[in-house]
MDAnalysis code that builds the backbone (N, CA, C; Angstrom):
import MDAnalysis as mda
import numpy as np

u = mda.Universe.empty(429, n_residues=143, atom_resindex=np.repeat(np.arange(143), 3), trajectory=True)
u.add_TopologyAttr("name", ["N", "CA", "C"] * 143)
u.add_TopologyAttr("resid", np.arange(1, 144))
u.add_TopologyAttr("resname", ["UNK", "UNK", "UNK", "UNK", "UNK", "UNK", "UNK", "UNK", "UNK", "UNK", "UNK", "UNK", "UNK", "UNK", "UNK", "UNK", "UNK", "UNK", "UNK", "UNK", "UNK", "UNK", "UNK", "UNK", "UNK", "UNK", "UNK", "UNK", "UNK", "UNK", "UNK", "UNK", "UNK", "UNK", "UNK", "UNK", "UNK", "UNK", "UNK", "UNK", "UNK", "UNK", "UNK", "UNK", "UNK", "UNK", "UNK", "UNK", "UNK", "UNK", "UNK", "UNK", "UNK", "UNK", "UNK", "UNK", "UNK", "UNK", "UNK", "UNK", "UNK", "UNK", "UNK", "UNK", "UNK", "UNK", "UNK", "UNK", "UNK", "UNK", "UNK", "UNK", "UNK", "UNK", "UNK", "UNK", "UNK", "UNK", "UNK", "UNK", "UNK", "UNK", "UNK", "UNK", "UNK", "UNK", "UNK", "UNK", "UNK", "UNK", "UNK", "UNK", "UNK", "UNK", "UNK", "UNK", "UNK", "UNK", "UNK", "UNK", "UNK", "UNK", "UNK", "UNK", "UNK", "UNK", "UNK", "UNK", "UNK", "UNK", "UNK", "UNK", "UNK", "UNK", "UNK", "UNK", "UNK", "UNK", "UNK", "UNK", "UNK", "UNK", "UNK", "UNK", "UNK", "UNK", "UNK", "UNK", "UNK", "UNK", "UNK", "UNK", "UNK", "UNK", "UNK", "UNK", "UNK", "UNK", "UNK", "UNK", "UNK", "UNK", "UNK"])
u.atoms.positions = np.array([
    [121.067, 102.210, 56.115],
    [119.955, 101.933, 55.224],
    [119.844, 103.003, 54.150],
    [120.066, 104.263, 54.545],
    [119.955, 105.377, 53.612],
    [121.004, 105.320, 52.521],
    [122.243, 104.831, 52.854],
    [123.301, 104.743, 51.862],
    [122.982, 103.684, 50.806],
    [122.354, 102.557, 51.233],
    [121.980, 101.510, 50.284],
    [120.940, 102.027, 49.290],
    [119.968, 102.770, 49.767],
    [118.931, 103.325, 48.892],
    [119.562, 104.315, 47.917],
    [120.489, 105.141, 48.420],
    [121.160, 106.109, 47.567],
    [121.966, 105.414, 46.468],
    [122.645, 104.324, 46.804],
    [123.428, 103.576, 45.810],
    [122.521, 102.956, 44.748],
    [121.423, 102.356, 45.194],
    [120.488, 101.750, 44.239],
    [119.854, 102.811, 43.344],
    [119.505, 103.920, 43.909],
    [118.920, 105.011, 43.137],
    [119.925, 105.532, 42.109],
    [121.179, 105.701, 42.522],
    [122.225, 106.145, 41.607],
    [122.436, 105.119, 40.494],
    [122.450, 103.833, 40.843],
    [122.614, 102.774, 39.848],
    [121.461, 102.794, 38.838],
    [120.250, 102.928, 39.317],
    [119.078, 102.967, 38.430],
    [119.151, 104.177, 37.495],
    [119.536, 105.323, 38.031],
    [119.649, 106.536, 37.211],
    [120.726, 106.354, 36.138],
    [121.860, 105.755, 36.507],
    [122.934, 105.522, 35.538],
    [122.495, 104.554, 34.437],
    [121.799, 103.495, 34.809],
    [121.320, 102.521, 33.823],
    [120.313, 103.180, 32.879],
    [119.378, 103.930, 33.408],
    [118.387, 104.613, 32.578],
    [119.078, 105.609, 31.649],
    [120.054, 106.332, 32.172],
    [120.794, 107.300, 31.349],
    [121.559, 106.587, 30.232],
    [122.202, 105.466, 30.543],
    [122.953, 104.713, 29.529],
    [122.024, 104.191, 28.439],
    [120.878, 103.658, 28.811],
    [119.904, 103.173, 27.831],
    [119.393, 104.331, 26.971],
    [119.120, 105.472, 27.578],
    [118.645, 106.642, 26.838],
    [119.678, 107.112, 25.825],
    [120.935, 107.166, 26.223],
    [122.006, 107.577, 25.297],
    [122.134, 106.566, 24.164],
    [122.065, 105.281, 24.478],
    [122.155, 104.246, 23.445],
    [121.023, 104.391, 22.429],
    [119.809, 104.539, 22.911],
    [118.668, 104.668, 22.001],
    [118.740, 105.950, 21.186],
    [119.275, 106.993, 21.768],
    [119.378, 108.268, 21.076],
    [120.432, 108.201, 19.975],
    [121.542, 107.522, 20.229],
    [122.660, 107.449, 19.283],
    [122.562, 106.269, 18.317],
    [121.853, 105.245, 18.685],
    [121.780, 104.049, 17.844],
    [120.959, 104.348, 16.593],
    [121.470, 103.971, 15.426],
    [120.669, 104.177, 14.214],
    [119.488, 103.207, 14.205],
    [118.339, 103.732, 13.898],
    [117.141, 102.892, 13.853],
    [116.831, 102.598, 12.396],
    [116.777, 101.322, 12.053],
    [116.412, 100.901, 10.707],
    [115.056, 100.224, 10.785],
    [114.088, 100.827, 10.162],
    [112.765, 100.210, 10.122],
    [112.775, 99.158, 9.036],
    [112.316, 97.950, 9.319],
    [112.399, 96.867, 8.344],
    [111.655, 97.158, 7.054],
    [110.588, 97.932, 7.111],
    [109.839, 98.193, 5.886],
    [110.511, 99.251, 5.028],
    [111.569, 99.896, 5.539],
    [112.297, 100.873, 4.747],
    [113.525, 100.267, 4.090],
    [114.019, 99.151, 4.584],
    [115.179, 98.528, 3.982],
    [114.735, 97.669, 2.812],
    [115.496, 97.714, 1.755],
    [115.190, 96.873, 0.596],
    [114.157, 97.434, -0.352],
    [113.503, 98.534, -0.021],
    [112.472, 99.080, -0.908],
    [113.031, 99.474, -2.261],
    [114.225, 100.031, -2.291],
    [114.811, 100.455, -3.561],
    [114.979, 99.271, -4.499],
    [115.392, 98.128, -3.958],
    [115.577, 96.944, -4.787],
    [114.266, 96.464, -5.398],
    [113.174, 96.618, -4.677],
    [111.898, 96.050, -5.116],
    [111.087, 96.973, -6.009],
    [111.319, 98.260, -5.934],
    [110.483, 99.199, -6.681],
    [110.618, 99.020, -8.190],
    [111.724, 98.502, -8.643],
    [111.929, 98.306, -10.077],
    [111.072, 97.198, -10.676],
    [110.456, 96.393, -9.841],
    [109.645, 95.280, -10.336],
    [108.175, 95.638, -10.515],
    [107.822, 96.883, -10.188],
    [106.424, 97.292, -10.303],
    [106.303, 98.380, -11.348],
    [105.410, 98.188, -12.302],
    [105.158, 99.162, -13.349],
    [103.981, 100.021, -12.924],
    [104.245, 101.213, -12.426],
    [103.194, 102.109, -11.932],
    [102.362, 102.708, -13.065],
    [102.887, 102.753, -14.277],
    [102.103, 103.323, -15.381],
    [100.885, 102.465, -15.685],
    [101.015, 101.169, -15.530],
    [99.881, 100.261, -15.756],
    [98.779, 100.533, -14.743],
    [99.149, 100.805, -13.495],
    [98.154, 101.099, -12.459],
    [97.408, 102.390, -12.767],
    [98.131, 103.410, -13.258],
    [97.489, 104.682, -13.597],
    [96.505, 104.487, -14.741],
    [96.901, 103.696, -15.740],
    [96.007, 103.412, -16.859],
    [94.774, 102.662, -16.380],
    [94.963, 101.684, -15.488],
    [93.843, 100.908, -14.950],
    [92.886, 101.802, -14.173],
    [93.411, 102.761, -13.432],
    [92.570, 103.670, -12.654],
    [91.742, 104.546, -13.583],
    [92.335, 104.992, -14.666],
    [91.593, 105.810, -15.638],
    [90.511, 104.983, -16.313],
    [90.822, 103.733, -16.640],
    [89.836, 102.859, -17.270],
    [88.689, 102.554, -16.318],
    [88.982, 102.458, -15.032],
    [87.947, 102.170, -14.036],
    [86.946, 103.315, -13.950],
    [87.428, 104.533, -14.185],
    [86.536, 105.685, -14.144],
    [85.679, 105.777, -15.402],
    [86.152, 105.222, -16.504],
    [85.420, 105.273, -17.767],
    [84.285, 104.253, -17.730],
    [83.198, 104.511, -18.492],
    [82.102, 103.531, -18.537],
    [82.578, 102.218, -19.152],
    [81.972, 101.128, -18.688],
    [82.375, 99.812, -19.161],
    [82.013, 99.634, -20.627],
    [82.902, 98.950, -21.329],
    [82.651, 98.645, -22.734],
    [82.179, 97.206, -22.842],
    [81.787, 96.826, -24.039],
    [81.286, 95.473, -24.250],
    [82.388, 94.449, -24.015],
    [83.622, 94.810, -24.355],
    [84.733, 93.888, -24.151],
    [85.317, 94.079, -22.759],
    [85.379, 93.011, -22.014],
    [85.978, 93.085, -20.677],
    [87.476, 92.915, -20.826],
    [88.234, 93.843, -20.262],
    [89.694, 93.729, -20.348],
    [90.180, 92.791, -19.252],
    [91.190, 91.990, -19.579],
    [91.727, 91.057, -18.593],
    [92.715, 91.790, -17.699],
    [92.861, 91.294, -16.498],
    [93.750, 91.912, -15.519],
    [95.201, 91.696, -15.931],
    [95.979, 92.759, -15.862],
    [97.407, 92.682, -16.109],
    [98.095, 93.175, -14.845],
    [98.888, 92.316, -14.237],
    [99.561, 92.672, -12.988],
    [100.657, 93.701, -13.252],
    [100.743, 94.718, -12.401],
    [101.833, 95.681, -12.549],
    [103.176, 95.116, -12.074],
    [103.148, 93.965, -11.420],
    [104.362, 93.338, -10.903],
    [104.971, 92.466, -11.999],
    [106.246, 92.639, -12.252],
    [106.951, 91.869, -13.276],
    [107.428, 90.549, -12.681],
    [106.532, 89.567, -12.660],
    [106.859, 88.283, -12.048],
    [107.914, 87.513, -12.840],
    [107.997, 87.729, -14.141],
    [109.032, 87.050, -14.932],
    [110.422, 87.458, -14.447],
    [110.633, 88.756, -14.213],
    [111.920, 89.232, -13.712],
    [112.144, 88.767, -12.275],
    [111.103, 88.798, -11.460],
    [111.235, 88.341, -10.073],
    [111.590, 86.861, -10.009],
    [111.040, 86.064, -10.902],
    [111.352, 84.636, -10.933],
    [112.819, 84.402, -11.276],
    [113.428, 85.332, -12.020],
    [114.861, 85.229, -12.319],
    [115.685, 85.488, -11.056],
    [115.176, 86.350, -10.171],
    [115.861, 86.645, -8.903],
    [115.689, 85.481, -7.940],
    [114.444, 84.962, -7.837],
    [114.161, 83.855, -6.931],
    [112.890, 83.150, -7.402],
    [113.020, 81.887, -7.730],
    [111.876, 81.119, -8.257],
    [110.784, 80.881, -7.217],
    [111.071, 81.148, -5.930],
    [110.091, 80.944, -4.871],
    [109.103, 82.102, -4.721],
    [109.313, 83.200, -5.439],
    [108.379, 84.336, -5.384],
    [107.152, 83.973, -6.215],
    [105.979, 84.030, -5.588],
    [104.765, 83.658, -6.317],
    [103.639, 84.686, -6.191],
    [103.789, 85.658, -5.293],
    [102.710, 86.640, -5.104],
    [103.330, 87.949, -4.618],
    [102.480, 88.975, -4.537],
    [102.925, 90.293, -4.083],
    [101.868, 90.864, -3.157],
    [102.312, 91.476, -2.070],
    [101.400, 92.132, -1.130],
    [101.682, 93.626, -1.178],
    [100.648, 94.396, -1.495],
    [100.777, 95.845, -1.491],
    [99.536, 96.434, -0.847],
    [99.761, 97.378, 0.061],
    [98.653, 98.059, 0.716],
    [98.732, 99.523, 0.310],
    [97.790, 99.998, -0.515],
    [97.824, 101.384, -0.983],
    [97.828, 102.373, 0.187],
    [98.586, 103.452, 0.011],
    [98.660, 104.484, 1.034],
    [99.664, 104.188, 2.134],
    [100.402, 103.080, 2.001],
    [101.428, 102.722, 2.987],
    [102.726, 102.399, 2.252],
    [103.761, 102.070, 3.005],
    [105.024, 101.622, 2.413],
    [105.067, 100.110, 2.233],
    [103.955, 99.431, 2.436],
    [103.917, 97.974, 2.328],
    [103.792, 97.584, 0.857],
    [104.851, 96.989, 0.342],
    [104.892, 96.514, -1.040],
    [106.004, 95.478, -1.119],
    [105.648, 94.210, -0.952],
    [106.645, 93.148, -0.834],
    [106.233, 91.900, -1.599],
    [107.246, 91.129, -2.044],
    [106.939, 89.822, -2.626],
    [106.604, 88.827, -1.521],
    [105.841, 87.809, -1.882],
    [105.552, 86.708, -0.967],
    [106.202, 85.471, -1.558],
    [106.897, 84.732, -0.725],
    [107.651, 83.573, -1.176],
    [107.157, 82.299, -0.513],
    [107.500, 81.181, -1.141],
    [107.219, 79.882, -0.528],
    [108.297, 78.911, -0.958],
    [109.041, 78.396, 0.012],
    [110.066, 77.390, -0.274],
    [109.360, 76.051, -0.477],
    [109.791, 75.258, -1.440],
    [109.071, 74.008, -1.735],
    [109.142, 72.945, -0.641],
    [110.160, 72.987, 0.226],
    [110.279, 71.920, 1.222],
    [110.442, 72.394, 2.663],
    [111.022, 73.571, 2.885],
    [111.300, 74.036, 4.249],
    [110.354, 75.157, 4.646],
    [109.519, 74.916, 5.658],
    [108.526, 75.895, 6.085],
    [109.132, 77.214, 6.554],
    [110.217, 77.173, 7.294],
    [110.777, 78.387, 7.888],
    [112.012, 78.903, 7.143],
    [112.175, 78.511, 5.900],
    [113.357, 78.885, 5.125],
    [113.533, 80.402, 5.047],
    [112.451, 81.138, 4.837],
    [112.538, 82.593, 4.677],
    [112.333, 83.364, 5.980],
    [112.323, 82.683, 7.090],
    [112.190, 83.348, 8.378],
    [113.390, 84.261, 8.642],
    [114.560, 83.862, 8.204],
    [115.784, 84.639, 8.401],
    [116.522, 84.852, 7.077],
    [115.773, 84.950, 5.975],
    [116.363, 85.234, 4.663],
    [115.517, 86.286, 3.956],
    [116.168, 87.051, 3.070],
    [115.429, 88.046, 2.302],
    [114.854, 87.410, 1.036],
    [114.237, 88.227, 0.206],
    [113.583, 87.686, -0.984],
    [114.568, 87.111, -1.995],
    [115.856, 87.439, -1.844],
    [116.883, 86.876, -2.724],
    [117.430, 85.559, -2.178],
    [117.017, 85.185, -0.967],
    [117.505, 83.971, -0.339],
    [118.771, 84.186, 0.467],
    [119.182, 85.440, 0.626],
    [120.382, 85.763, 1.393],
    [120.044, 85.876, 2.880],
    [121.024, 85.577, 3.733],
    [120.814, 85.709, 5.177],
    [120.394, 87.132, 5.512],
    [119.338, 87.267, 6.300],
    [118.808, 88.579, 6.681],
    [117.983, 88.405, 7.941],
    [118.383, 89.075, 9.012],
    [117.684, 88.910, 10.285],
    [116.228, 89.338, 10.209],
    [115.884, 90.212, 9.267],
    [114.503, 90.681, 9.128],
    [113.589, 89.631, 8.504],
    [114.156, 88.735, 7.712],
    [113.323, 87.766, 7.020],
    [112.495, 88.437, 5.941],
    [111.489, 87.754, 5.456],
    [110.588, 88.333, 4.456],
    [109.231, 87.628, 4.559],
    [108.278, 88.112, 3.787],
    [106.945, 87.506, 3.809],
    [106.993, 86.161, 3.096],
    [106.371, 85.159, 3.711],
    [106.378, 83.838, 3.112],
    [105.162, 83.047, 3.558],
    [104.872, 82.010, 2.829],
    [103.860, 81.043, 3.243],
    [104.561, 79.712, 3.461],
    [104.009, 78.909, 4.326],
    [104.600, 77.615, 4.628],
    [104.090, 76.562, 3.655],
    [104.996, 75.752, 3.158],
    [104.606, 74.738, 2.181],
    [103.685, 73.689, 2.810],
    [103.791, 73.441, 4.099],
    [102.950, 72.425, 4.733],
    [101.477, 72.859, 4.809],
    [101.213, 74.153, 4.625],
    [99.829, 74.640, 4.638],
    [99.256, 74.775, 3.238],
    [100.020, 74.415, 2.245],
    [99.595, 74.616, 0.867],
    [98.763, 73.433, 0.379],
    [97.456, 73.600, 0.418],
    [96.559, 72.564, -0.084],
    [95.854, 73.049, -1.350],
    [96.481, 74.003, -2.039],
    [95.866, 74.569, -3.230],
    [95.198, 75.897, -2.958],
    [94.932, 76.211, -1.694],
    [94.331, 77.491, -1.330],
    [95.445, 78.392, -0.817],
    [95.963, 79.268, -1.676],
    [97.124, 80.087, -1.339],
    [96.807, 81.133, -0.281],
    [95.552, 81.338, 0.066],
    [95.199, 82.356, 1.042],
    [95.155, 81.849, 2.468],
    [95.649, 80.653, 2.720],
    [95.545, 80.063, 4.051],
    [96.315, 80.818, 5.123],
    [97.595, 81.117, 4.857],
    [98.418, 81.649, 5.947],
    [99.644, 82.332, 5.358],
    [99.931, 83.519, 5.854],
    [101.156, 84.246, 5.497],
    [101.930, 84.518, 6.772],
    [103.234, 84.449, 6.685],
    [104.096, 84.712, 7.829],
    [105.132, 85.754, 7.428],
    [105.766, 86.347, 8.421],
    [106.823, 87.308, 8.137],
    [107.284, 87.972, 9.420],
    [108.324, 88.801, 9.293],
    [108.916, 89.499, 10.429],
    [108.703, 90.985, 10.304],
    [108.137, 91.623, 11.314],
    [108.095, 93.061, 11.443],
    [107.700, 93.795, 10.172],
    [106.819, 93.250, 9.434],
    [106.364, 93.917, 8.222],
    [105.073, 94.636, 8.524],
    [105.080, 95.932, 8.362],
    [103.894, 96.706, 8.670],
    [103.358, 97.407, 7.458],
])
């Protein structure tokens, strides 16, 4: 009986050690860190700085209209399904939101360019689109 326990204990220790070595040596890619370089070129940060300065200034009689810092014209050239942008200040979250016109899960395993990508990207399902774009957003491991 003692030899069986010793063998199981040795097996468990070896398995734990193998998993520990794998996790230690395996490169970890956080999904929110991949692709950021490609997307940063579509946001004009100077416009945001100007808007912040204007917000601090007293309001004038003329109300200025909102100008998005995201260059949607250029993004539409990359992929016509990009229609919105999600950014959370103070974090690394800054991504386009896409919607395929016919397939709900099209971007579940594709990036914002439509290329195969296990991480997927942020998207909304066309079947939930009743004119209210705020109904539902989906995505993979986006924090």
